[in-house]
Structure formats: C-alpha cells, structure tokens
ZAMARGU-4260 file (C-alpha; in steps of 0.2 Angstrom, whole numbers, plus 5000, padded with zeros to 4 digits):
<rodrens>
0) 5000/5000/5000 | 5006/5017/4996 | 5007/5031/5010 | 4992/5041/5004 | 4979/5027/5005
5) 4974/5015/5017 | 4970/5002/5004 | 4979/4995/4989 | 4969/4990/4973 | 4974/4981/4957
10) 4963/4983/4942 | 4965/4974/4927 | 4952/4974/4911 | 4949/4956/4907 | 4939/4947/4893
15) 4922/4956/4896 | 4925/4962/4912 | 4935/4972/4925 | 4945/4961/4937 | 4949/4971/4954
20) 4958/4966/4970 | 4956/4980/4984 | 4965/4975/5001 | 4970/4983/5018 | 4968/4981/5036
25) 4951/4989/5041 | 4938/4994/5028 | 4927/5010/5032 | 4914/5019/5022 | 4926/5032/5017
30) 4939/5019/5010 | 4925/5010/5000 | 4919/5026/4993 | 4937/5030/4987 | 4940/5013/4978
35) 4923/5012/4971 | 4926/5030/4963 | 4944/5021/4956 | 4934/5005/4950 | 4919/5017/4941
40) 4933/5027/4933 | 4941/5013/4926 | 4925/5005/4919 | 4922/5020/4910 | 4938/5021/4904
45) 4939/5003/4897 | 4920/5003/4892 | 4916/4989/4904 | 4900/4987/4914 | 4904/4969/4923
50) 4916/4969/4936 | 4924/4955/4947 | 4929/4961/4963 | 4940/4951/4978 | 4938/4961/4993
55) 4954/4957/5006 | 4950/4968/5022 | 4954/4959/5039 | 4941/4970/5047 | 4924/4974/5039
60) 4912/4989/5041 | 4898/4990/5053 | 4879/4989/5047 | 4878/5008/5046 | 4894/5010/5036
65) 4887/4996/5024 | 4870/5007/5023 | 4882/5021/5016 | 4893/5011/5006 | 4878/5002/4996
70) 4870/5019/4993 | 4887/5027/4985 | 4889/5011/4975 | 4872/5011/4968 | 4875/5030/4963
75) 4893/5027/4954 | 4887/5011/4946 | 4869/5009/4941 | 4865/4995/4929 | 4883/4986/4931
80) 4885/4968/4935 | 4896/4964/4950 | 4903/4948/4956 | 4909/4950/4974 | 4922/4939/4983
85) 4926/4943/5001 | 4942/4934/5005 | 4939/4935/5024 | 4921/4929/5022 | 4911/4943/5031
90) 4895/4937/5023 | 4882/4944/5035 | 4886/4962/5031 | 4889/4959/5012 | 4872/4951/5011
95) 4865/4966/5017 | 4874/4977/5005 | 4869/4965/4991 | 4851/4968/4995 | 4852/4987/4995
100) 4861/4988/4979 | 4849/4977/4971 | 4835/4988/4975 | 4844/5001/4966 | 4847/4993/4950
105) 4864/4985/4953 | 4865/4967/4950 | 4877/4961/4963 | 4881/4942/4968 | 4891/4936/4982
110) 4903/4921/4978 | 4916/4911/4989 | 4928/4910/4975 | 4934/4921/4960 | 4932/4905/4947
115) 4913/4903/4951 | 4911/4922/4950 | 4919/4923/4933 | 4908/4910/4926 | 4893/4920/4933
120) 4899/4936/4925 | 4902/4926/4909 | 4885/4919/4909 | 4875/4935/4913 | 4873/4952/4904
</rodrens>
C-alpha cells in the first residue's frame, strides 16, 4: 500500500469484465467510497459494465457503514453487474449490501471464490 491510501487496489481489464482486488487492514465507508470511485472511472475508461471484485480486508464495516457504502455504490455504478468475493468471508454484512444495491438496480452477487464469480459474469449480461 502506498503512503496516501489506507488500501491497495489492482485493476485489470479481462475478457468482458474488470478484475479488481482491493485490500487493507480495516474497511470503512470512506475507504470504500474511494476505491469504488477508482473502479467506476476504470470501467468508464475501458468501457466495461461487468466487475469481478475480490475484497481482502481483515476487518469489515458496521451495518451503518454498509448502508452508506451501498448507497454510494448504487450511485456510481447503476446497471452494472458485480461479482463479489470477500476473502475474509464477512458474509452477513455483505448480504445486507447486496440487498440494498439490488434495490437500486445494480446486479451484485456474492461468491466464495473468483472462479465461480467469473463463470457467473460470463453467463450474464
């Protein structure tokens, strides 16, 4: 991670989607807002509307922070397909986020591994 960010991000356009790994020690709504802005900008740059994101944060967010994060994500990436993998398995809070963004027209699905997530992206949209 660089000195200015509390997270690191790797983005790689692949065949039909943007592959992203974002990592750090502790996730917050502010950190999420920053990396989703980077992802949205990259999607626009490379003309992709599908995203496979692997989140690698040891500590996840609270329910209140997830509400903020989901609203922000839905504003940035409407009509996108997002395959989401949490390497630390914070599934309860991720399920809440999934429900919120789906209500705002972002199709997000949670997976346990990147291979399954990639198959889902390739089969949809």
